C-alpha positions in Angstrom: 56.5 -141.9 -45.6 57.5 -145.0 -48.1 60.2 -147.2 -47.2 63.3 -147.3 -49.4 62.9 -149.5 -52.4 60.0 -151.8 -51.5 57.7 -153.8 -53.8 56.2 -150.4 -54.9 59.5 -148.6 -55.4 58.7 -145.4 -57.8 55.2 -146.6 -58.3 52.8 -144.0 -56.6 49.2 -144.6 -57.9 47.4 -148.0 -58.0 47.2 -147.8 -62.0 51.0 -147.9 -61.8 51.3 -150.5 -59.4 49.0 -152.6 -61.4 50.7 -152.0 -64.7 54.3 -152.7 -63.6 53.3 -156.0 -61.3 51.0 -157.5 -63.7 52.6 -156.7 -67.1 55.8 -155.0 -67.3 57.5 -157.1 -64.6 57.1 -160.4 -66.3 58.3 -159.3 -70.0 61.4 -160.6 -71.5 64.6 -158.1 -72.1 65.8 -157.1 -75.4 68.7 -154.8 -75.0 69.5 -154.0 -78.4 72.6 -151.6 -77.6 75.3 -152.1 -75.0 79.0 -152.8 -74.4 79.1 -156.0 -73.2 82.2 -158.1 -74.2 81.1 -161.0 -76.5 83.9 -163.0 -75.5 82.8 -163.2 -71.9 79.5 -164.2 -73.0 81.0 -167.2 -75.3 83.5 -168.3 -72.6 80.3 -168.2 -69.9 82.6 -165.8 -67.6 82.5 -166.2 -64.0 83.4 -163.3 -61.8 85.7 -163.8 -58.8 84.1 -160.9 -56.8 81.8 -157.9 -56.7 84.8 -155.5 -57.6 85.6 -157.3 -60.9 81.9 -157.3 -62.0 81.2 -153.8 -60.7 84.1 -151.7 -61.1 86.0 -152.8 -64.3 85.0 -150.5 -67.0 82.0 -148.8 -65.4 82.9 -145.1 -66.1 79.6 -144.2 -64.5 81.2 -145.3 -60.8 84.6 -143.8 -61.7 83.1 -140.2 -62.1 81.4 -140.9 -58.8 84.5 -142.0 -57.3 86.8 -139.2 -58.5 84.1 -136.7 -57.6 84.2 -138.2 -53.9 88.0 -137.2 -53.8 89.3 -141.0 -54.4 92.8 -141.3 -55.9 93.1 -142.8 -59.2 94.8 -145.6 -58.2 91.6 -146.9 -56.2 89.3 -146.1 -60.0 91.4 -147.2 -63.0 94.6 -147.7 -61.4 96.5 -150.8 -59.8 94.7 -151.3 -56.6 92.9 -154.5 -55.9 89.6 -155.6 -56.6 88.7 -155.5 -52.5 90.4 -151.9 -52.2 88.6 -150.8 -55.3 85.2 -152.1 -54.0 85.8 -150.5 -50.4 86.5 -146.9 -52.2 83.0 -147.7 -54.0 81.6 -148.6 -50.8 82.5 -145.4 -49.0 81.2 -143.4 -52.1 77.8 -144.8 -52.6 76.1 -142.9 -49.3 77.3 -139.8 -51.2 75.1 -140.6 -54.0 71.7 -139.9 -53.1 70.0 -138.1 -56.0 72.2 -139.9 -58.7 70.8 -143.0 -60.2 73.9 -144.8 -59.3 72.5 -145.0 -55.6 69.1 -147.0 -57.1 71.2 -148.8 -59.4 73.8 -150.2 -56.6 70.9 -151.4 -54.3 68.6 -152.8 -57.0 71.4 -154.8 -58.2 72.2 -156.1 -54.6 68.6 -157.0 -54.2 67.8 -158.7 -57.1 71.0 -160.7 -57.8 71.8 -161.4 -54.5 68.9 -160.8 -52.1 70.7 -158.3 -50.1 68.6 -155.4 -48.5 71.4 -154.0 -46.4 72.3 -150.3 -47.6 76.2 -150.5 -49.0 78.5 -148.3 -46.9 81.7 -148.9 -45.1 79.9 -150.7 -42.1 78.3 -153.3 -44.3 80.8 -153.3 -47.0 82.9 -156.5 -45.8 79.7 -158.7 -45.1 78.6 -157.5 -48.6 81.7 -158.3 -50.2 81.9 -162.1 -48.4 78.3 -163.2 -49.3 78.5 -161.9 -53.1 82.1 -163.3 -53.5 80.8 -166.7 -52.6 77.8 -166.7 -54.9 79.6 -165.1 -57.9 82.1 -167.9 -57.8 79.3 -170.5 -58.0 77.9 -171.8 -61.6 74.5 -169.6 -60.8 76.4 -166.7 -61.1 78.2 -167.2 -64.6 77.5 -164.7 -67.2 75.0 -166.9 -69.4 73.3 -168.2 -66.0 72.6 -164.4 -65.3 71.6 -163.7 -68.6 68.9 -166.6 -68.3 68.0 -165.5 -64.8 67.1 -161.8 -66.5 65.2 -163.4 -69.2 67.1 -161.6 -71.6 66.1 -162.5 -75.2 68.4 -160.3 -77.5 71.5 -158.8 -77.0 72.9 -156.3 -79.5 76.7 -155.7 -78.6 78.9 -152.9 -80.2 81.7 -154.4 -82.5 84.6 -152.7 -84.8 84.2 -153.4 -88.5 87.8 -154.8 -88.1 86.9 -157.2 -85.5 86.8 -161.0 -86.8 83.9 -161.6 -85.0 84.9 -165.1 -83.5 83.1 -164.9 -80.4 79.9 -164.0 -82.3 80.5 -167.0 -84.5 80.8 -169.2 -81.3 77.3 -168.1 -80.1 75.5 -168.5 -83.2 72.2 -170.3 -82.7 72.6 -170.3 -79.0 69.2 -171.8 -77.6 68.6 -169.5 -74.5 69.3 -166.0 -76.0 70.8 -164.4 -79.3 73.8 -162.2 -79.0 74.2 -159.9 -82.2 77.2 -157.8 -83.3 76.3 -154.1 -83.8 78.3 -152.4 -86.6 80.2 -149.8 -85.1 81.9 -148.0 -88.2 83.1 -144.8 -86.6 87.0 -145.7 -87.3 86.1 -145.7 -90.7 84.0 -142.5 -90.6 86.5 -140.0 -88.4 89.2 -139.8 -90.9 90.9 -137.1 -88.9 91.3 -139.2 -85.8 95.1 -140.3 -85.1 94.6 -143.7 -85.2 92.8 -144.0 -88.4 95.6 -145.5 -90.7 96.7 -148.1 -87.8 92.5 -148.9 -88.1 93.0 -149.4 -92.1 95.8 -151.9 -91.7 93.8 -153.7 -89.3 90.9 -153.6 -91.7 93.2 -155.3 -94.0 94.3 -158.1 -91.9 90.9 -158.9 -91.1 89.4 -158.9 -94.6 92.6 -160.0 -96.4 91.7 -157.2 -98.9 94.4 -154.4 -99.8 93.0 -151.0 -99.0 95.2 -148.4 -101.0 92.3 -146.4 -102.5 88.8 -145.5 -101.3 87.1 -147.8 -103.7 89.1 -150.6 -102.0 88.0 -149.3 -98.5 84.3 -149.0 -99.7 84.7 -152.7 -101.0 86.0 -153.8 -97.5 83.4 -152.1 -95.7 80.6 -154.0 -97.7 82.7 -157.3 -97.0 82.2 -156.5 -93.5 78.6 -155.8 -93.6 78.0 -159.2 -95.4 79.9 -160.8 -92.5 78.3 -159.2 -89.9 74.6 -159.7 -91.2 75.7 -163.4 -91.4 76.4 -163.3 -87.8 72.9 -161.9 -87.2 73.7 -158.3 -87.2 70.4 -156.0 -86.8 71.8 -152.6 -86.3 74.7 -150.5 -87.1 76.0 -147.9 -84.3 77.9 -144.0 -84.8 78.8 -142.2 -82.2 78.7 -138.4 -83.4 80.3 -135.6 -81.2 79.0 -132.9 -84.0 76.8 -133.5 -86.5 78.3 -133.0 -90.2 76.9 -132.7 -93.8 79.1 -131.3 -96.7 78.1 -131.9 -100.0 80.5 -133.7 -102.3 81.5 -136.5 -104.9 83.0 -139.5 -104.7 86.0 -138.2 -106.6 86.4 -135.5 -103.8 86.1 -138.1 -101.0 88.7 -140.3 -102.5 90.9 -137.3 -102.8 90.6 -136.8 -99.3 91.2 -140.3 -98.5 94.6 -140.3 -100.5 95.8 -137.1 -99.1 95.4 -138.9 -95.6 97.0 -141.9 -96.3 100.0 -139.7 -97.4 100.2 -138.4 -94.0 99.0 -134.9 -94.6 96.9 -132.6 -92.6 93.1 -132.5 -93.5 91.1 -129.0 -93.3 87.6 -129.3 -91.5 85.7 -129.2 -94.8 87.8 -131.9 -96.4 86.9 -134.3 -93.4 83.5 -133.5 -93.4 83.6 -134.4 -97.2 84.6 -137.6 -96.8 82.6 -138.4 -93.8 79.7 -137.5 -95.2 80.2 -139.6 -98.4 81.0 -142.4 -96.5 78.1 -142.0 -94.1 75.5 -141.9 -96.8 77.2 -145.0 -98.6 77.0 -146.9 -95.3 73.4 -145.5 -94.5 72.3 -147.1 -98.1 74.1 -150.4 -97.1 72.0 -150.5 -93.9 68.8 -149.9 -95.8 69.6 -152.9 -98.1 70.1 -155.3 -95.0 67.3 -153.9 -92.9 69.4 -152.7 -90.2 68.5 -150.0 -87.8 71.1 -146.9 -88.2 71.5 -145.5 -84.4 73.2 -142.2 -84.4 74.4 -141.1 -81.0 75.0 -137.3 -80.9 77.0 -134.9 -79.0 79.0 -136.5 -76.6 82.1 -134.2 -75.9 85.0 -136.5 -75.8 88.6 -136.7 -73.9 88.0 -133.5 -72.3 90.6 -134.2 -69.7 94.1 -134.7 -71.9 96.4 -135.5 -68.7 94.0 -138.3 -67.9 93.4 -139.3 -71.6 97.1 -140.2 -71.5 97.1 -141.9 -68.2 93.9 -143.8 -68.3 93.0 -143.8 -72.2 89.7 -143.3 -73.9 86.3 -144.3 -72.2 87.5 -143.8 -68.6 85.2 -141.0 -67.6 86.2 -137.7 -68.9 83.5 -137.2 -71.7 80.8 -134.7 -71.2 77.7 -133.3 -72.9 78.1 -131.4 -76.0 76.4 -128.2 -77.1 76.6 -128.4 -81.1 74.0 -127.5 -83.6 72.1 -130.5 -84.8 68.8 -129.6 -86.7 70.1 -128.3 -90.0 72.7 -130.8 -90.8 71.0 -133.8 -89.3 67.9 -132.9 -91.6 70.3 -132.9 -94.8 72.0 -136.1 -94.1 68.3 -138.0 -93.4 67.1 -136.3 -96.5 69.6 -137.3 -99.0 69.2 -141.0 -97.9 65.3 -140.3 -97.9 65.7 -139.1 -101.7 67.9 -141.9 -102.6 65.0 -144.2 -101.3 67.6 -145.6 -99.1 66.9 -144.3 -95.5 67.1 -147.0 -93.2 65.4 -147.4 -89.7 66.9 -144.7 -87.7 67.2 -144.2 -83.8 68.3 -140.8 -82.9 69.6 -140.0 -79.5 71.1 -137.0 -77.9 73.1 -136.8 -74.7 71.9 -133.4 -74.5 68.6 -133.0 -73.1 68.0 -130.2 -74.8 67.7 -131.9 -78.1 64.8 -134.3 -77.2 62.2 -132.0 -79.0 64.6 -131.1 -81.7 64.8 -134.9 -82.4 61.2 -135.8 -81.7 60.1 -133.2 -84.3 63.0 -134.5 -86.8 61.6 -137.8 -86.5 58.3 -137.0 -87.9 59.9 -135.4 -90.8 60.8 -138.9 -91.9 58.8 -141.3 -90.9 57.2 -144.0 -93.3 54.0 -145.9 -94.0 56.3 -149.2 -94.3 56.8 -149.4 -90.8 55.4 -147.6 -87.6 58.0 -145.4 -86.0 60.5 -146.1 -88.3 62.5 -143.2 -87.3 62.8 -143.3 -83.0 63.9 -141.0 -80.6 66.1 -143.3 -78.8 65.8 -143.6 -74.9 67.3 -141.2 -72.3 71.1 -141.8 -72.7 73.9 -141.5 -70.8 73.8 -138.4 -68.5 70.2 -138.8 -69.2 69.4 -142.2 -68.0 67.8 -141.2 -64.7 64.3 -140.6 -63.4 64.0 -136.9 -64.5 66.0 -137.7 -68.0 63.6 -140.6 -68.7 60.7 -138.8 -67.8 61.8 -135.9 -69.9 62.5 -138.0 -72.9 59.2 -139.8 -72.8 57.2 -136.9 -72.1 58.8 -135.1 -75.2 58.1 -138.1 -77.6 54.4 -138.5 -76.5 53.8 -134.3 -77.0 55.5 -134.4 -80.6 55.3 -138.0 -81.7 53.6 -141.3 -80.9 54.9 -143.0 -77.6 53.0 -146.1 -78.4 55.5 -147.3 -80.8 58.5 -146.2 -78.6 61.2 -149.1 -78.6 61.9 -148.6 -75.2 65.1 -149.2 -72.9 68.8 -150.3 -73.4 71.5 -150.6 -71.2 74.5 -149.1 -73.0 76.4 -150.7 -70.3 79.5 -152.7 -69.7 78.3 -154.8 -66.6 76.4 -158.0 -66.6 74.5 -156.7 -63.5 72.9 -153.8 -65.4 69.8 -155.5 -66.8 68.1 -154.4 -63.7 68.2 -150.7 -65.2 65.2 -152.5 -67.6 63.2 -152.7 -64.1 64.2 -149.3 -63.4 62.6 -147.9 -66.7 59.9 -150.2 -66.4 58.7 -148.7 -63.3 59.6 -145.2 -64.3 57.1 -145.8 -67.6 54.4 -147.5 -65.7 54.4 -144.6 -63.2 54.1 -141.9 -66.0 51.4 -143.6 -67.8 49.5 -144.3 -64.4 49.6 -140.7 -63.3 48.1 -139.4 -66.7 45.3 -142.0 -65.9 45.1 -140.8 -62.0 45.1 -137.1 -63.4 42.6 -137.6 -65.8 44.6 -137.2 -68.8 44.2 -140.5 -70.1 41.3 -143.1 -69.8 41.5 -145.9 -67.2 41.4 -148.8 -70.1 43.0 -151.5 -68.8 43.5 -153.1 -72.2 44.8 -149.9 -73.9 46.9 -149.5 -71.0 48.5 -153.0 -70.9 49.1 -152.6 -74.5 51.2 -149.4 -74.5 53.1 -151.3 -71.6 53.9 -154.5 -73.4 54.7 -152.6 -77.0 57.4 -150.1 -75.3 59.0 -152.5 -72.8 59.3 -155.6 -75.5 57.1 -155.9 -78.7 58.4 -152.8 -80.5 61.6 -153.5 -80.0 61.2 -157.1 -81.3 59.1 -156.3 -84.2 61.9 -153.2 -84.9 64.5 -155.6 -85.0 63.0 -158.5 -86.5 63.8 -160.5 -83.3 62.7 -164.3 -83.8 61.8 -163.7 -87.5 
């Protein structure tokens, strides 16, 4: 029987152990997509306690707390950090089989040297010992990033954000913090807050946006500024894949109709979305940015809790809409215009991994190995089974050698241990291939795979350090 979370955690063969301990464990981290607040990095924030750094903004933990019958006051409500932490401590023993159990104990071990299991009996001791450490300079945000050997961070930023914190972080000597252009507010014209977002863009750009042409000018203005601030990618969360053939004039008419407060048909909304998405894709290609497409989350399913807790609080789930036909049309149109940017395709629906892997192969290019990527197992898939399924799908249909690897998609500064989690799973998968005779025991070749997938592929793909 293996002891829980010892040195060879998740490493089931000698080949896997060698690959992880001698190669993967020592590589720096490139976390090219997350939701970390750049202002907290710029101010080098310190956290007062484990409840604050662990539970604020973490909808993974919030869903588990609710599933354990915990009242909302101890989830997103007005209970104190200690009360929320104690609710989490009582929930953790019920999470066996959920990656939260592994993540929780990896973070306790790697950041605080705590090997005790978190439960109601150990909670007070863990609370006290971590609180003292978190309030020391060694546990400030920037100190944590340096401890984790984080080389690059790609945050997620609204085009209307002035990027003041990113400007403060320009030229940081220990790591690079890069904004990512999250233009969803510009695309989803049917959303209730669309016109409010237009007003914010006007304030940020000091430009009037009364016409569609003016909106495109404002977006181009922000793309230029993001690029100056070191942006390497754009990011889009797409609940249903859209493509509706249209003209600029038709898109402009839809914009004017929305400005007048009128209701749009689904076709009109998709005409506008398609035109502006193609416009943005061309601009991304011009800047050599990667275009990240996160597909099929079904958002805000619980209306009552949306009104109480707001968006992104743990009431989203896996969507099952069609993906292949319209995604192909979008990518094909950009390719036909010779303006298809580097593109990363994710789906929260694991049933789409083979679809995306085969779709990526349609648009690869001699200009860059792995130009079209199948992104890492995302959201409801970032567990052992999900990561293995995504990587096996990519290996079966494409070239896993060029895979750009892991990201945290997280709001927590303790989440970088998930890169260790991924690396152990990757090394175990490759090690099993060797042990089963499916891959040669070629040390140099295997080391190259691990180094590239864990670090160098992403470094090249996002032109980091160049």
